[in-house]
C-alpha positions as CSV (number, residue, x, y, z in Angstrom):
1,X,87.7,167.3,-29.0
2,X,84.7,167.0,-27.5
3,X,80.9,168.2,-28.4
4,X,80.2,170.2,-24.8
5,X,76.6,170.4,-25.2
6,X,74.6,168.4,-22.6
7,X,73.3,164.9,-24.1
8,X,69.8,164.2,-22.7
9,X,70.6,161.8,-19.9
10,X,72.6,164.9,-18.5
11,X,75.9,164.1,-19.3
12,X,78.4,167.1,-19.9
13,X,79.6,165.4,-22.9
14,X,77.6,164.7,-25.9
15,X,80.2,162.4,-27.9
16,X,84.2,163.5,-28.5
17,X,87.5,162.3,-30.2
18,X,90.3,161.4,-28.8
19,X,94.1,161.2,-30.5
20,X,97.4,161.1,-30.2
21,X,100.1,163.6,-31.6
22,X,103.9,163.6,-31.5
23,X,105.2,165.7,-29.9
24,X,107.4,166.7,-33.0
25,X,103.9,167.8,-34.8
26,X,101.9,169.1,-31.4
27,X,102.4,173.0,-32.5
28,X,101.7,172.3,-36.4
29,X,98.2,170.6,-35.4
30,X,97.6,173.1,-32.6
31,X,97.1,175.6,-35.3
32,X,94.7,172.7,-37.1
33,X,92.4,172.5,-34.4
34,X,92.2,176.2,-33.1
35,X,91.4,177.2,-36.8
36,X,89.2,174.6,-37.1
37,X,87.7,175.7,-33.4
38,X,86.4,179.2,-34.9
39,X,84.0,177.4,-36.8
40,X,82.4,175.0,-34.9
41,X,81.2,176.9,-31.8
42,X,79.9,173.8,-29.7
43,X,83.5,172.0,-29.2
44,X,86.3,172.1,-27.3
45,X,89.3,170.8,-27.3
46,X,91.2,169.2,-23.8
47,X,94.3,167.6,-23.2
48,X,94.9,164.9,-21.3
49,X,97.1,165.8,-17.9
50,X,98.6,163.5,-14.9
51,X,98.7,165.7,-11.9
52,X,102.4,165.1,-10.7
53,X,100.8,165.8,-7.0
54,X,97.9,163.3,-6.7
55,X,98.7,161.6,-9.9
56,X,95.3,161.6,-11.2
57,X,94.5,161.7,-14.9
58,X,92.3,165.2,-15.6
59,X,91.2,166.7,-18.9
60,X,92.1,170.4,-19.2
61,X,90.7,173.0,-21.5
62,X,93.4,173.5,-24.0
63,X,91.8,175.4,-26.8
64,X,88.9,177.5,-26.0
65,X,86.3,178.4,-29.5
66,X,86.5,181.2,-31.1
67,X,87.0,184.3,-28.7
68,X,84.2,186.1,-29.6
69,X,81.8,183.0,-27.7
70,X,84.6,182.3,-25.1
71,X,82.3,184.1,-22.9
72,X,80.3,181.2,-23.0
73,X,82.4,178.9,-21.8
74,X,81.7,177.7,-18.0
75,X,84.0,176.7,-15.7
76,X,82.1,173.5,-15.8
77,X,83.5,173.1,-19.0
78,X,87.3,173.9,-18.5
79,X,88.0,171.1,-16.3
80,X,86.9,167.2,-15.5
81,X,88.4,164.3,-13.0
82,X,89.0,161.3,-14.8
83,X,89.1,157.9,-13.2
84,X,90.9,154.9,-14.5
85,X,89.4,151.4,-13.7
86,X,90.9,147.9,-14.3
87,X,87.9,145.5,-16.1
88,X,89.2,142.9,-13.9
89,X,88.5,144.7,-10.8
90,X,84.5,145.4,-11.4
91,X,82.5,143.2,-9.2
92,X,80.6,141.0,-10.8
93,X,77.1,143.2,-10.8
94,X,79.4,145.8,-11.7
95,X,79.6,144.5,-15.5
96,X,77.0,144.5,-17.8
97,X,75.8,141.8,-19.2
98,X,76.4,142.5,-22.7
99,X,80.0,143.8,-22.9
100,X,79.8,144.9,-26.4
101,X,81.3,148.0,-27.3
102,X,79.2,150.8,-27.3
103,X,80.7,151.9,-30.7
104,X,78.2,149.2,-32.8
105,X,75.6,150.4,-31.5
106,X,75.2,154.0,-32.9
107,X,75.5,154.7,-36.8
108,X,77.3,158.0,-36.3
109,X,80.0,156.7,-34.8
110,X,80.2,152.9,-35.8
111,X,83.2,151.8,-38.4
112,X,80.8,149.2,-39.3
113,X,78.3,150.3,-42.6
114,X,75.4,148.3,-43.4
115,X,74.3,150.2,-46.3
116,X,75.3,152.8,-48.9
117,X,74.0,156.2,-47.5
118,X,75.4,155.6,-43.9
119,X,78.7,155.5,-45.0
120,X,78.2,158.1,-47.7
121,X,76.8,160.4,-44.5
122,X,80.0,160.0,-42.6
123,X,81.6,161.3,-45.7
124,X,79.5,164.2,-46.6
125,X,80.1,165.5,-43.1
126,X,83.8,166.3,-44.0
127,X,83.0,167.2,-47.6
128,X,85.6,170.0,-47.3
129,X,88.2,168.3,-47.2
130,X,89.7,168.0,-50.9
131,X,90.3,164.3,-51.0
132,X,86.9,163.5,-49.5
133,X,85.1,165.6,-52.0
134,X,86.9,163.8,-54.4
135,X,85.8,160.4,-53.7
136,X,82.4,161.8,-52.9
137,X,82.4,163.0,-56.9
138,X,83.8,159.8,-58.0
139,X,81.2,158.2,-56.6
140,X,78.8,159.7,-58.1
141,X,79.7,158.9,-61.5
142,X,79.7,155.6,-61.0
143,X,77.0,154.7,-58.1
144,X,74.2,156.7,-60.2
145,X,71.4,154.5,-59.8
146,X,71.1,154.1,-56.2
147,X,72.2,150.8,-54.4
148,X,72.0,147.5,-55.4
149,X,68.2,145.7,-56.2
150,X,67.2,142.4,-55.5
151,X,66.9,141.8,-59.4
152,X,70.8,142.7,-60.0
153,X,71.6,140.4,-57.6
154,X,70.4,137.4,-60.5
155,X,73.8,136.6,-61.7
156,X,74.1,134.0,-64.6
157,X,77.8,133.5,-63.7
158,X,79.6,132.8,-60.3
159,X,81.1,136.1,-58.3
160,X,83.9,134.5,-55.9
161,X,85.4,136.4,-53.1
162,X,88.6,135.2,-51.6
163,X,89.4,136.7,-48.3
164,X,92.3,136.7,-45.5
165,X,95.0,138.5,-43.9
166,X,98.0,140.0,-45.3
167,X,100.8,137.1,-47.2
168,X,97.5,134.2,-46.9
169,X,98.1,133.5,-50.4
170,X,95.0,135.3,-51.8
171,X,96.8,137.3,-55.0
172,X,97.8,133.5,-55.9
173,X,94.3,131.6,-55.2
174,X,93.2,133.9,-57.3
175,X,95.2,134.3,-60.2
176,X,94.5,130.2,-60.2
177,X,90.6,130.3,-60.0
178,X,91.2,133.1,-62.6
179,X,92.9,130.5,-65.1
180,X,91.0,127.8,-64.1
181,X,87.2,129.0,-64.4
182,X,87.8,131.3,-67.4
183,X,87.0,134.7,-65.5
184,X,88.4,138.2,-64.4
185,X,90.4,139.4,-61.2
186,X,88.3,142.3,-59.5
187,X,90.2,144.5,-56.5
188,X,89.2,146.7,-54.0
189,X,89.4,149.6,-53.6
190,X,89.4,150.1,-57.2
191,X,91.5,151.8,-59.6
192,X,89.0,155.0,-60.1
193,X,89.8,155.9,-56.3
194,X,93.1,153.8,-55.9
195,X,95.1,157.1,-56.1
196,X,93.0,158.3,-52.5
197,X,93.9,155.1,-50.4
198,X,96.9,156.8,-48.7
199,X,95.4,159.7,-47.3
200,X,92.2,157.9,-45.8
201,X,94.3,154.9,-44.5
202,X,95.9,157.9,-42.1
203,X,92.4,159.2,-41.4
204,X,90.3,158.0,-38.3
205,X,88.9,154.1,-38.3
206,X,85.1,155.8,-39.6
207,X,86.6,157.7,-42.4
208,X,88.6,154.9,-43.6
209,X,86.2,152.3,-43.4
210,X,83.6,154.7,-45.1
211,X,86.3,155.1,-48.0
212,X,86.8,151.5,-48.3
213,X,82.7,151.0,-48.1
214,X,82.6,153.1,-50.7
215,X,85.1,150.9,-53.0
216,X,82.8,148.4,-52.4
217,X,79.7,149.5,-54.1
218,X,81.9,151.3,-57.0
219,X,83.0,147.9,-57.8
220,X,79.6,145.6,-57.3
221,X,78.3,147.7,-60.2
222,X,81.2,146.8,-62.5
223,X,80.6,143.0,-61.0
224,X,77.1,142.8,-61.9
225,X,77.6,144.1,-65.4
226,X,80.6,141.7,-66.0
227,X,79.0,138.2,-64.1
228,X,76.2,138.7,-67.1
229,X,79.1,137.2,-69.5
230,X,81.3,135.5,-67.0
231,X,82.6,134.3,-63.7
232,X,84.4,137.0,-61.5
233,X,87.1,136.2,-58.5
234,X,87.5,139.2,-56.3
235,X,90.4,139.9,-54.2
236,X,88.7,141.2,-50.2
237,X,85.5,143.0,-50.2
238,X,82.7,143.4,-47.5
239,X,84.0,141.1,-45.3
240,X,87.5,142.4,-44.8
241,X,85.7,146.2,-44.8
242,X,84.1,144.4,-41.4
243,X,86.4,142.6,-40.1
244,X,89.3,145.2,-39.9
245,X,86.8,147.9,-38.3
246,X,86.1,145.3,-35.4
247,X,89.2,144.4,-35.1
248,X,90.8,148.2,-34.7
249,X,88.1,149.2,-32.4
250,X,87.4,146.5,-30.1
251,X,89.3,144.1,-27.6
252,X,88.5,140.4,-27.0
253,X,86.6,141.1,-23.9
254,X,83.7,143.9,-26.2
255,X,84.2,142.4,-29.2
256,X,80.3,142.0,-30.8
257,X,79.3,137.9,-30.1
258,X,78.7,135.4,-33.0
259,X,75.3,136.5,-33.2
260,X,75.7,140.3,-33.5
261,X,73.9,142.3,-36.5
262,X,77.4,143.9,-37.3
263,X,78.7,140.6,-38.8
264,X,75.3,140.2,-40.9
265,X,75.9,141.5,-45.0
266,X,74.6,144.7,-45.9
267,X,71.2,144.6,-48.0
268,X,72.0,147.0,-50.4
269,X,75.5,145.5,-51.6
270,X,76.0,142.6,-54.1
271,X,75.8,139.1,-52.6
272,X,78.8,137.0,-53.3
273,X,78.1,133.5,-54.2
274,X,80.7,132.0,-52.1
275,X,83.6,133.6,-49.3
276,X,86.8,131.4,-49.3
277,X,88.5,132.4,-46.0
278,X,92.0,131.5,-46.4
279,X,94.2,130.8,-43.3
280,X,98.2,130.1,-42.3
281,X,100.2,130.2,-39.3
282,X,101.7,133.2,-38.2
283,X,105.3,131.8,-39.2
284,X,104.1,131.0,-42.6
285,X,102.6,134.6,-42.8
286,X,105.9,136.1,-41.5
287,X,107.6,134.2,-44.1
288,X,105.8,135.0,-47.5
289,X,105.9,138.6,-46.0
290,X,109.7,139.2,-45.6
291,X,109.9,137.7,-49.3
292,X,107.6,140.6,-50.9
293,X,110.5,143.4,-50.5
294,X,107.6,145.7,-50.4
295,X,107.0,148.4,-47.6
296,X,104.2,147.2,-44.8
297,X,101.3,148.9,-44.5
298,X,99.9,150.1,-40.9
299,X,97.5,147.2,-40.8
300,X,100.3,145.0,-41.9
301,X,102.3,146.3,-39.0
302,X,99.8,145.9,-36.2
303,X,99.0,141.8,-37.6
304,X,103.1,142.0,-37.3
305,X,103.2,143.0,-33.9
306,X,99.8,142.3,-32.2
307,X,98.9,138.7,-31.8
308,X,95.9,140.0,-30.0
309,X,95.0,142.1,-32.8
310,X,95.1,139.0,-35.3
311,X,92.9,136.9,-33.2
312,X,90.3,139.3,-33.0
313,X,90.6,139.2,-36.5
314,X,90.5,135.4,-37.8
315,X,87.3,135.4,-35.2
316,X,85.4,138.5,-37.4
317,X,85.5,136.5,-40.0
318,X,84.6,133.4,-38.4
319,X,81.9,135.1,-37.0
320,X,80.3,136.7,-40.6
321,X,77.2,135.2,-41.9
322,X,75.0,136.2,-45.1
323,X,77.5,134.8,-46.5
324,X,79.6,132.8,-44.1
325,X,83.4,132.8,-45.0
326,X,84.8,128.4,-45.9
327,X,87.6,128.5,-44.6
328,X,90.6,127.1,-46.1
329,X,93.6,126.4,-44.2
330,X,96.4,128.1,-47.4
331,X,99.7,126.8,-45.3
332,X,100.2,123.8,-48.4
333,X,101.6,124.2,-51.6
334,X,100.1,126.2,-54.2
335,X,98.7,123.1,-55.9
336,X,97.1,122.0,-53.0
337,X,95.4,124.9,-51.9
338,X,93.6,125.5,-55.3
339,X,92.7,121.7,-55.4
340,X,91.1,122.6,-51.9
341,X,89.4,125.5,-53.2
342,X,88.1,123.7,-56.2
343,X,86.5,121.4,-53.9
344,X,84.7,123.8,-51.8
345,X,83.5,125.6,-55.2
346,X,82.2,122.1,-56.7
347,X,80.5,121.0,-53.6
348,X,78.9,124.3,-53.2
349,X,77.1,123.8,-57.6
350,X,79.5,127.1,-58.1
351,X,80.1,126.2,-62.3
352,X,84.1,125.5,-63.1
353,X,84.6,125.6,-66.3
354,X,81.7,126.4,-69.1
355,X,81.3,122.3,-69.2
356,X,80.1,122.1,-66.2
357,X,76.5,123.1,-65.1
358,X,76.0,124.7,-61.9
C-alpha cells in the first residue's frame, strides 16, 4: 500500500508498506484493504506480479480508492516496472559509503524509539483499532507525569537488567539474584498490558516495537518507586526492544554501525545500574528450549531457523551503549553463572546485600 502523492524530490511514492498474504486469506484481506482505501484517498494498493513473457517484476494497481475519486487516478499510477538488483553485482562506486538501512534515518518508519513521544505518536495513528486504543488508555493511567526526569534517575538501590535471547537462562539468573540480593523481580511487558501481547506480536514491526516501548515506560514508573526501598532485577528491558527491532529490519550488510545513534539509550527512560547479557551456544539453547514444553513465539521460531538473524541480534546487543551490556557465558551450571554474575556486579560497585556498601 503506497502514498501516491509525489515527494519533494519528485519520486512517485512518498512511502509504502509491503506485506505477504497467504492464498487462503487473500479475499478476506482485500475486503479490509478496500474499506481502508475508501477512507484514505491518497493511498492505493498494488500487487507485485511477474510478467510471464519477459520475467520482469511489476507493481500493478489491484484496488482503487473510493469510486468517487477513481477519476483522480492517472495512468502513471497504475503500473510500475521494478528492477531487482543483487548488491554483489554493483560496482564499488554504486554502493554508498554508509550502507545503513534508511529505515533508521526516519522516525516515522523506524522501529527504534528513543523517546516516549515518538512511540506514542505511532500508536496514535492507529487509535481507531480497539487494541491500540486500549494500550494508549492503559499507558495514560501509568505514565501521567511525562517521561522520566533526571531526578528520577537517582535510585537508592540498584536496578539490574538481565538480557539475552530465549533460553539463555535469564529467568533462572533473575531468580538467583532476587534471593541473593533481597530484591524484587520485574518483567516486560507488564501485567497491565500483557493481554494485548498476542495481538501486537502479529502487527508490523514498527507497531510491535511501539507496544513494547510503552511497556518499558509503564514499568519504569514502578521501578523508580521500588528502588527507593530495595533492589530491582529486571528480565529484559529497552535493549531487547531495540535489538529485536534492529535484527528484524536489517541484513548483516545494512545493520547500523557500532557508533550509530540507534544503540544509544533513550534520555527519557529510566537507566539501569548495570545490564547483564547472557549468551550460550546454539546447541545448548535448543536443548533448553526443547525441555520447556511450550509453544514457541514468532521470534523464538526465527531464532531457531535463521542463523543470520541470531547473529544480527547478538551484534545488536553488543553494540548497545550508555549503558552497554556486560556479556556473560551462561552455558555452565546455575551456580557457575550465578557466581560470575555476582562477581561482575561486585566489581562494578553494585551492593549485593544490606551488609555491603555500594
